[in-house]
C-alpha positions as semicolon CSV with decimal commas, in nm:
position;residue;x (nm);y (nm);z (nm)
1;M;4,258;5,929;1,159
2;R;4,296;5,604;0,971
3;N;4,679;5,609;0,995
4;K;4,663;5,671;1,369
5;F;4,442;5,364;1,415
6;F;4,675;5,158;1,194
7;Y;4,986;5,258;1,393
8;T;4,815;5,193;1,725
9;F;4,687;4,856;1,611
10;S;5,020;4,749;1,458
11;S;5,221;4,846;1,770
12;F;4,972;4,657;1,989
13;F;4,992;4,356;1,757
14;G;5,374;4,372;1,756
15;A;5,387;4,381;2,136
16;L;5,146;4,088;2,148
17;L;5,369;3,885;1,914
18;V;5,681;3,962;2,119
19;A;5,503;3,856;2,440
20;A;5,373;3,537;2,274
21;F;5,722;3,440;2,153
22;F;5,869;3,514;2,496
23;F;5,620;3,293;2,679
24;Y;5,643;3,017;2,417
25;F;6,022;2,994;2,439
26;K;6,014;3,024;2,817
27;Y;5,769;2,731;2,827
28;K;5,972;2,522;2,581
29;F;6,296;2,590;2,768
30;S;6,145;2,500;3,105
31;E;5,984;2,184;2,966
32;Y;6,316;2,006;3,002
33;R;6,513;2,016;3,328
34;F;6,879;2,031;3,420
35;I;7,080;1,798;3,641
36;D;7,392;1,949;3,792
37;F;7,632;1,676;3,900
38;N;7,817;1,938;4,108
39;K;7,509;1,938;4,334
40;I;7,389;1,579;4,283
41;V;7,624;1,314;4,425
42;L;7,563;0,955;4,314
43;Y;7,753;0,657;4,454
44;T;7,857;0,347;4,266
45;K;7,956;0,027;4,448
46;N;8,302;0,161;4,535
47;D;8,322;0,523;4,424
48;I;8,148;0,853;4,353
49;F;7,997;0,872;4,005
50;I;8,147;1,142;3,784
51;P;7,992;1,159;3,435
52;K;8,237;1,115;3,151
53;K;8,008;1,053;2,853
54;N;7,812;1,322;2,670
55;E;7,483;1,136;2,691
56;Y;7,319;0,889;2,928
57;T;6,990;0,710;2,962
58;L;6,887;0,775;3,321
59;I;6,663;0,517;3,490
60;I;6,524;0,600;3,833
61;F;6,375;0,297;4,004
62;S;6,339;0,110;4,332
63;S;6,511;-0,228;4,359
64;R;6,250;-0,320;4,617
65;M;5,975;-0,284;4,357
66;N;6,151;-0,373;4,030
67;N;6,424;-0,597;3,896
68;L;6,666;-0,379;3,699
69;E;6,742;-0,651;3,443
70;N;6,370;-0,678;3,368
71;L;6,335;-0,299;3,339
72;I;6,621;-0,271;3,093
73;K;6,447;-0,511;2,855
74;H;6,178;-0,242;2,816
75;V;6,422;0,043;2,748
76;K;6,558;0,098;2,399
77;T;6,869;0,314;2,400
78;A;7,205;0,360;2,235
79;Y;7,345;0,550;2,534
80;P;7,511;0,417;2,850
81;I;7,252;0,338;3,118
82;L;7,280;0,528;3,444
83;A;7,050;0,357;3,696
84;V;6,963;0,531;4,024
85;D;6,821;0,300;4,290
86;I;6,607;0,496;4,534
87;F;6,599;0,191;4,764
88;Q;6,976;0,247;4,802
89;K;7,115;-0,102;4,749
90;R;7,460;-0,110;4,598
91;K;7,494;-0,376;4,332
92;I;7,702;-0,438;4,024
93;Y;7,545;-0,508;3,684
94;P;7,744;-0,555;3,364
95;N;7,719;-0,266;3,117
96;I;7,511;-0,054;3,359
97;I;7,626;0,229;3,581
98;Y;7,438;0,133;3,897
99;T;7,420;0,416;4,150
100;T;7,255;0,512;4,476
101;A;7,237;0,838;4,668
102;G;7,145;0,983;5,002
103;I;6,778;1,058;5,062
104;N;6,825;1,436;5,026
105;T;6,992;1,386;4,687
106;I;6,715;1,152;4,573
107;I;6,454;1,410;4,676
108;K;6,640;1,681;4,479
109;L;6,659;1,457;4,174
110;I;6,288;1,377;4,196
111;Q;6,207;1,749;4,230
112;Y;6,440;1,856;3,945
113;L;6,277;1,611;3,705
114;N;5,920;1,636;3,840
115;I;5,892;1,261;3,896
116;Y;5,559;1,137;4,028
117;E;5,594;0,766;3,961
118;V;5,879;0,514;3,935
119;P;6,035;0,346;3,744
120;V;6,105;0,622;3,491
121;V;6,352;0,668;3,211
122;V;6,486;0,986;3,051
123;N;6,781;1,073;2,829
124;I;7,021;1,338;2,951
125;K;7,282;1,522;2,745
126;R;7,585;1,724;2,852
127;Y;7,509;2,094;2,843
128;H;7,825;2,225;3,006
129;K;8,091;2,030;3,202
130;L;7,893;1,856;3,482
131;L;7,561;2,016;3,389
132;Y;7,330;1,785;3,195
133;K;7,003;1,875;3,026
134;Q;6,703;1,650;2,995
135;D;6,699;1,542;2,630
136;S;6,374;1,345;2,613
137;P;6,038;1,341;2,783
138;L;6,013;1,155;3,113
139;K;5,865;0,813;3,046
140;V;5,724;0,569;3,300
141;I;5,846;0,213;3,232
142;N;5,553;-0,028;3,222
143;V;5,674;-0,378;3,297
144;K;5,340;-0,556;3,286
């Protein structure tokens, strides 16, 4: 009788552990999002942006609300800066990849990353070819 209880309890406990690990790793994996540059088209001043580096610091902002040069002072990074202007002005800044996109692309990007407030910054890292994975938590840039 005692062995039967032990086997029943241990199999239940084992199934509980497997389920806990599954949900934990599913949560951790979904915590960070993916950006597929096959589906997201960003425009620079004269061309379509195609990522060449393995890592970028992505800044999503509105040039109507914020000055990019002022925002960059509040961002510490060793990676190239990829700035996406949701106000869609096309400018050139030294040492910054300044991009814009169509409204549908901007909406996709906001949905992919779960953005609720701008300006935000996040690091992205190449996962496979043109697929990049979010490599840091999304952080709102406070300029005050």
